[in-house]
ZATORZA-451345 format. One record per residue (C-alpha): residue number from 1; residue in three letters; x, y, z. Coordinates in steps of 0.05 Angstrom, whole numbers. Example, Ala and Ser with C-alpha at 12.3 -4.5 7.8 and 13.67 -1.06 7.14 Angstrom:
<rs>
<r><pos>1</pos><code>ALA</code><u>246</u><v>-90</v><w>156</w></r>
<r><pos>2</pos><code>SER</code><u>273</u><v>-21</v><w>143</w></r>
</rs>
This chain:
<rs>
<r><pos>1</pos><code>MET</code><u>2364</u><v>2894</v><w>1919</w></r>
<r><pos>2</pos><code>SER</code><u>2345</u><v>2907</v><w>1840</w></r>
<r><pos>3</pos><code>LYS</code><u>2401</u><v>2926</v><w>1798</w></r>
<r><pos>4</pos><code>VAL</code><u>2387</u><v>2974</v><w>1748</w></r>
<r><pos>5</pos><code>SER</code><u>2418</u><v>2972</v><w>1683</w></r>
<r><pos>6</pos><code>TYR</code><u>2414</u><v>3011</v><w>1627</w></r>
<r><pos>7</pos><code>TYR</code><u>2394</u><v>2996</v><w>1548</w></r>
<r><pos>8</pos><code>THR</code><u>2382</u><v>3024</v><w>1486</w></r>
<r><pos>9</pos><code>PRO</code><u>2315</u><v>3024</v><w>1462</w></r>
<r><pos>10</pos><code>GLU</code><u>2339</u><v>2968</v><w>1413</w></r>
<r><pos>11</pos><code>GLY</code><u>2361</u><v>2925</v><w>1467</w></r>
<r><pos>12</pos><code>LEU</code><u>2300</u><v>2936</v><w>1515</w></r>
<r><pos>13</pos><code>LYS</code><u>2251</u><v>2910</v><w>1461</w></r>
<r><pos>14</pos><code>ARG</code><u>2298</u><v>2856</v><w>1451</w></r>
<r><pos>15</pos><code>LEU</code><u>2290</u><v>2834</v><w>1520</w></r>
<r><pos>16</pos><code>ARG</code><u>2220</u><v>2844</v><w>1526</w></r>
<r><pos>17</pos><code>ASP</code><u>2207</u><v>2809</v><w>1458</w></r>
<r><pos>18</pos><code>GLU</code><u>2254</u><v>2745</v><w>1490</w></r>
<r><pos>19</pos><code>LEU</code><u>2202</u><v>2757</v><w>1551</w></r>
<r><pos>20</pos><code>ASN</code><u>2145</u><v>2747</v><w>1513</w></r>
<r><pos>21</pos><code>HIS</code><u>2161</u><v>2687</v><w>1469</w></r>
<r><pos>22</pos><code>LEU</code><u>2190</u><v>2656</v><w>1538</w></r>
<r><pos>23</pos><code>LYS</code><u>2114</u><v>2668</v><w>1562</w></r>
<r><pos>24</pos><code>ASP</code><u>2068</u><v>2660</v><w>1505</w></r>
<r><pos>25</pos><code>VAL</code><u>2111</u><v>2608</v><w>1467</w></r>
<r><pos>26</pos><code>GLU</code><u>2149</u><v>2561</v><w>1502</w></r>
<r><pos>27</pos><code>ARG</code><u>2109</u><v>2556</v><w>1570</w></r>
<r><pos>28</pos><code>PRO</code><u>2053</u><v>2538</v><w>1536</w></r>
<r><pos>29</pos><code>LYS</code><u>2097</u><v>2476</v><w>1497</w></r>
<r><pos>30</pos><code>ALA</code><u>2126</u><v>2468</v><w>1577</w></r>
<r><pos>31</pos><code>SER</code><u>2059</u><v>2453</v><w>1592</w></r>
<r><pos>32</pos><code>GLN</code><u>2035</u><v>2414</v><w>1539</w></r>
<r><pos>33</pos><code>ALA</code><u>2099</u><v>2366</v><w>1555</w></r>
<r><pos>34</pos><code>ILE</code><u>2076</u><v>2353</v><w>1625</w></r>
<r><pos>35</pos><code>ALA</code><u>2014</u><v>2337</v><w>1596</w></r>
<r><pos>36</pos><code>GLU</code><u>2036</u><v>2287</v><w>1547</w></r>
<r><pos>37</pos><code>ALA</code><u>2082</u><v>2254</v><w>1593</w></r>
<r><pos>38</pos><code>ARG</code><u>2023</u><v>2250</v><w>1650</w></r>
<r><pos>39</pos><code>ASP</code><u>1977</u><v>2209</v><w>1604</w></r>
<r><pos>40</pos><code>LYS</code><u>2028</u><v>2155</v><w>1593</w></r>
<r><pos>41</pos><code>GLY</code><u>2014</u><v>2122</v><w>1657</w></r>
<r><pos>42</pos><code>ASP</code><u>2038</u><v>2119</v><w>1737</w></r>
<r><pos>43</pos><code>LEU</code><u>2082</u><v>2186</v><w>1752</w></r>
<r><pos>44</pos><code>SER</code><u>2124</u><v>2145</v><w>1806</w></r>
<r><pos>45</pos><code>GLU</code><u>2163</u><v>2117</v><w>1752</w></r>
<r><pos>46</pos><code>ASN</code><u>2149</u><v>2168</v><w>1695</w></r>
<r><pos>47</pos><code>ALA</code><u>2235</u><v>2196</v><w>1668</w></r>
<r><pos>48</pos><code>GLU</code><u>2190</u><v>2234</v><w>1614</w></r>
<r><pos>49</pos><code>TYR</code><u>2144</u><v>2271</v><w>1672</w></r>
<r><pos>50</pos><code>ASP</code><u>2206</u><v>2283</v><w>1714</w></r>
<r><pos>51</pos><code>ALA</code><u>2248</u><v>2314</v><w>1655</w></r>
<r><pos>52</pos><code>ALA</code><u>2179</u><v>2356</v><w>1628</w></r>
<r><pos>53</pos><code>LYS</code><u>2169</u><v>2382</v><w>1702</w></r>
<r><pos>54</pos><code>GLU</code><u>2242</u><v>2398</v><w>1713</w></r>
<r><pos>55</pos><code>ALA</code><u>2244</u><v>2437</v><w>1644</w></r>
<r><pos>56</pos><code>GLN</code><u>2182</u><v>2481</v><w>1670</w></r>
<r><pos>57</pos><code>GLY</code><u>2214</u><v>2494</v><w>1728</w></r>
<r><pos>58</pos><code>LEU</code><u>2277</u><v>2520</v><w>1688</w></r>
<r><pos>59</pos><code>LEU</code><u>2234</u><v>2554</v><w>1647</w></r>
<r><pos>60</pos><code>GLU</code><u>2198</u><v>2596</v><w>1703</w></r>
<r><pos>61</pos><code>MET</code><u>2262</u><v>2618</v><w>1731</w></r>
<r><pos>62</pos><code>LYS</code><u>2293</u><v>2647</v><w>1664</w></r>
<r><pos>63</pos><code>ILE</code><u>2219</u><v>2680</v><w>1655</w></r>
<r><pos>64</pos><code>SER</code><u>2228</u><v>2708</v><w>1731</w></r>
<r><pos>65</pos><code>LYS</code><u>2299</u><v>2732</v><w>1717</w></r>
<r><pos>66</pos><code>LEU</code><u>2285</u><v>2765</v><w>1650</w></r>
<r><pos>67</pos><code>GLU</code><u>2228</u><v>2795</v><w>1689</w></r>
<r><pos>68</pos><code>GLU</code><u>2265</u><v>2823</v><w>1738</w></r>
<r><pos>69</pos><code>VAL</code><u>2320</u><v>2846</v><w>1689</w></r>
<r><pos>70</pos><code>VAL</code><u>2254</u><v>2884</v><w>1642</w></r>
<r><pos>71</pos><code>ALA</code><u>2232</u><v>2919</v><w>1704</w></r>
<r><pos>72</pos><code>ASN</code><u>2293</u><v>2945</v><w>1720</w></r>
<r><pos>73</pos><code>ALA</code><u>2315</u><v>2974</v><w>1662</w></r>
<r><pos>74</pos><code>ARG</code><u>2321</u><v>3036</v><w>1639</w></r>
<r><pos>75</pos><code>VAL</code><u>2324</u><v>3070</v><w>1565</w></r>
<r><pos>76</pos><code>ILE</code><u>2391</u><v>3121</v><w>1561</w></r>
<r><pos>77</pos><code>ASP</code><u>2376</u><v>3181</v><w>1510</w></r>
<r><pos>78</pos><code>GLU</code><u>2444</u><v>3184</v><w>1476</w></r>
<r><pos>79</pos><code>SER</code><u>2432</u><v>3251</v><w>1454</w></r>
<r><pos>80</pos><code>GLN</code><u>2442</u><v>3265</v><w>1531</w></r>
<r><pos>81</pos><code>LEU</code><u>2497</u><v>3232</v><w>1549</w></r>
<r><pos>82</pos><code>ASP</code><u>2563</u><v>3274</v><w>1566</w></r>
<r><pos>83</pos><code>THR</code><u>2626</u><v>3258</v><w>1516</w></r>
<r><pos>84</pos><code>SER</code><u>2675</u><v>3290</v><w>1566</w></r>
<r><pos>85</pos><code>LYS</code><u>2681</u><v>3230</v><w>1602</w></r>
<r><pos>86</pos><code>VAL</code><u>2665</u><v>3147</v><w>1597</w></r>
<r><pos>87</pos><code>LEU</code><u>2596</u><v>3132</v><w>1615</w></r>
<r><pos>88</pos><code>VAL</code><u>2549</u><v>3074</v><w>1590</w></r>
<r><pos>89</pos><code>HIS</code><u>2530</u><v>3076</v><w>1521</w></r>
<r><pos>90</pos><code>SER</code><u>2597</u><v>3118</v><w>1510</w></r>
<r><pos>91</pos><code>HIS</code><u>2637</u><v>3099</v><w>1447</w></r>
<r><pos>92</pos><code>VAL</code><u>2713</u><v>3106</v><w>1465</w></r>
<r><pos>93</pos><code>LYS</code><u>2775</u><v>3094</v><w>1425</w></r>
<r><pos>94</pos><code>ILE</code><u>2831</u><v>3067</v><w>1467</w></r>
<r><pos>95</pos><code>LYS</code><u>2905</u><v>3048</v><w>1458</w></r>
<r><pos>96</pos><code>ASN</code><u>2936</u><v>2998</v><w>1490</w></r>
<r><pos>97</pos><code>GLN</code><u>2995</u><v>3025</v><w>1517</w></r>
<r><pos>98</pos><code>THR</code><u>3052</u><v>2964</v><w>1512</w></r>
<r><pos>99</pos><code>ASN</code><u>3030</u><v>2946</v><w>1448</w></r>
<r><pos>100</pos><code>GLY</code><u>3001</u><v>3005</v><w>1415</w></r>
<r><pos>101</pos><code>ALA</code><u>2943</u><v>2971</v><w>1380</w></r>
<r><pos>102</pos><code>GLU</code><u>2883</u><v>3020</v><w>1379</w></r>
<r><pos>103</pos><code>MET</code><u>2804</u><v>2993</v><w>1391</w></r>
<r><pos>104</pos><code>GLU</code><u>2740</u><v>3025</v><w>1385</w></r>
<r><pos>105</pos><code>TYR</code><u>2686</u><v>3002</v><w>1444</w></r>
<r><pos>106</pos><code>LYS</code><u>2614</u><v>3016</v><w>1461</w></r>
<r><pos>107</pos><code>LEU</code><u>2600</u><v>3008</v><w>1523</w></r>
<r><pos>108</pos><code>VAL</code><u>2532</u><v>2966</v><w>1535</w></r>
<r><pos>109</pos><code>ALA</code><u>2492</u><v>2935</v><w>1588</w></r>
<r><pos>110</pos><code>GLN</code><u>2514</u><v>2857</v><w>1602</w></r>
<r><pos>111</pos><code>SER</code><u>2455</u><v>2829</v><w>1558</w></r>
<r><pos>112</pos><code>GLU</code><u>2469</u><v>2876</v><w>1496</w></r>
<r><pos>113</pos><code>ALA</code><u>2547</u><v>2859</v><w>1501</w></r>
<r><pos>114</pos><code>ASP</code><u>2567</u><v>2836</v><w>1430</w></r>
<r><pos>115</pos><code>LEU</code><u>2649</u><v>2836</v><w>1423</w></r>
<r><pos>116</pos><code>LYS</code><u>2644</u><v>2817</v><w>1347</w></r>
<r><pos>117</pos><code>SER</code><u>2608</u><v>2884</v><w>1340</w></r>
<r><pos>118</pos><code>GLY</code><u>2651</u><v>2923</v><w>1393</w></r>
<r><pos>119</pos><code>LYS</code><u>2598</u><v>2923</v><w>1444</w></r>
<r><pos>120</pos><code>ILE</code><u>2626</u><v>2909</v><w>1510</w></r>
<r><pos>121</pos><code>SER</code><u>2597</u><v>2905</v><w>1579</w></r>
<r><pos>122</pos><code>VAL</code><u>2601</u><v>2960</v><w>1631</w></r>
<r><pos>123</pos><code>ASP</code><u>2606</u><v>2899</v><w>1676</w></r>
<r><pos>124</pos><code>SER</code><u>2675</u><v>2873</v><w>1644</w></r>
<r><pos>125</pos><code>PRO</code><u>2741</u><v>2888</v><w>1671</w></r>
<r><pos>126</pos><code>ILE</code><u>2758</u><v>2938</v><w>1609</w></r>
<r><pos>127</pos><code>GLY</code><u>2688</u><v>2971</v><w>1613</w></r>
<r><pos>128</pos><code>LYS</code><u>2695</u><v>2983</v><w>1689</w></r>
<r><pos>129</pos><code>GLY</code><u>2771</u><v>3007</v><w>1679</w></r>
<r><pos>130</pos><code>LEU</code><u>2739</u><v>3057</v><w>1634</w></r>
<r><pos>131</pos><code>LEU</code><u>2683</u><v>3086</v><w>1668</w></r>
<r><pos>132</pos><code>GLY</code><u>2694</u><v>3155</v><w>1687</w></r>
<r><pos>133</pos><code>LYS</code><u>2762</u><v>3167</v><w>1649</w></r>
<r><pos>134</pos><code>LYS</code><u>2766</u><v>3226</v><w>1598</w></r>
<r><pos>135</pos><code>VAL</code><u>2812</u><v>3240</v><w>1541</w></r>
<r><pos>136</pos><code>GLY</code><u>2879</u><v>3233</v><w>1558</w></r>
<r><pos>137</pos><code>ASP</code><u>2866</u><v>3186</v><w>1618</w></r>
<r><pos>138</pos><code>THR</code><u>2900</u><v>3121</v><w>1629</w></r>
<r><pos>139</pos><code>ALA</code><u>2869</u><v>3066</v><w>1666</w></r>
<r><pos>140</pos><code>GLU</code><u>2905</u><v>3002</v><w>1691</w></r>
<r><pos>141</pos><code>ILE</code><u>2864</u><v>2943</v><w>1676</w></r>
<r><pos>142</pos><code>GLU</code><u>2869</u><v>2879</v><w>1715</w></r>
<r><pos>143</pos><code>VAL</code><u>2865</u><v>2828</v><w>1660</w></r>
<r><pos>144</pos><code>PRO</code><u>2869</u><v>2749</v><w>1662</w></r>
<r><pos>145</pos><code>ASN</code><u>2953</u><v>2754</v><w>1633</w></r>
<r><pos>146</pos><code>GLY</code><u>2972</u><v>2820</v><w>1693</w></r>
<r><pos>147</pos><code>THR</code><u>2962</u><v>2885</v><w>1683</w></r>
<r><pos>148</pos><code>VAL</code><u>2945</u><v>2926</v><w>1625</w></r>
<r><pos>149</pos><code>LYS</code><u>2953</u><v>3011</v><w>1608</w></r>
<r><pos>150</pos><code>PHE</code><u>2899</u><v>3044</v><w>1562</w></r>
<r><pos>151</pos><code>GLU</code><u>2895</u><v>3111</v><w>1542</w></r>
<r><pos>152</pos><code>VAL</code><u>2823</u><v>3136</v><w>1524</w></r>
<r><pos>153</pos><code>ILE</code><u>2835</u><v>3175</v><w>1455</w></r>
<r><pos>154</pos><code>GLU</code><u>2770</u><v>3198</v><w>1446</w></r>
<r><pos>155</pos><code>ILE</code><u>2703</u><v>3195</v><w>1472</w></r>
<r><pos>156</pos><code>TRP</code><u>2638</u><v>3206</v><w>1422</w></r>
<r><pos>157</pos><code>ARG</code><u>2562</u><v>3182</v><w>1412</w></r>
<r><pos>158</pos><code>GLU</code><u>2528</u><v>3168</v><w>1358</w></r>
</rs>
């Protein structure tokens, strides 16, 4: 069963651009590398040919996985998001109840996650722990060094 993932229009465009690049640029390069290696003689002892065939196989696998992701991708209209609870594409401000640190994140699909820009995956421990929470709720989240409690301070959309 395929997993549906939710993306911003920009995130889905990036995925499609990457898929097109793999198909239109990388696939012909891989075919050319195989052809060049084949022209070098005996295939039974041609390590370059074997390497080119393996690289082509890995590329085709990557293309196949990306095609599946794109096929199961859905674009979210962020203006329709319910801001009463944390959902995919929600912006959320949370407070660590242990040390008082406040953080702001946007919950996104795994492929759009970028911690430097404040985007965390809904599949991450924090993302999973926050889904469905409302302002004032406390999320107890298992992290590598134990359980951390986060209070949801604010939920909004851009």
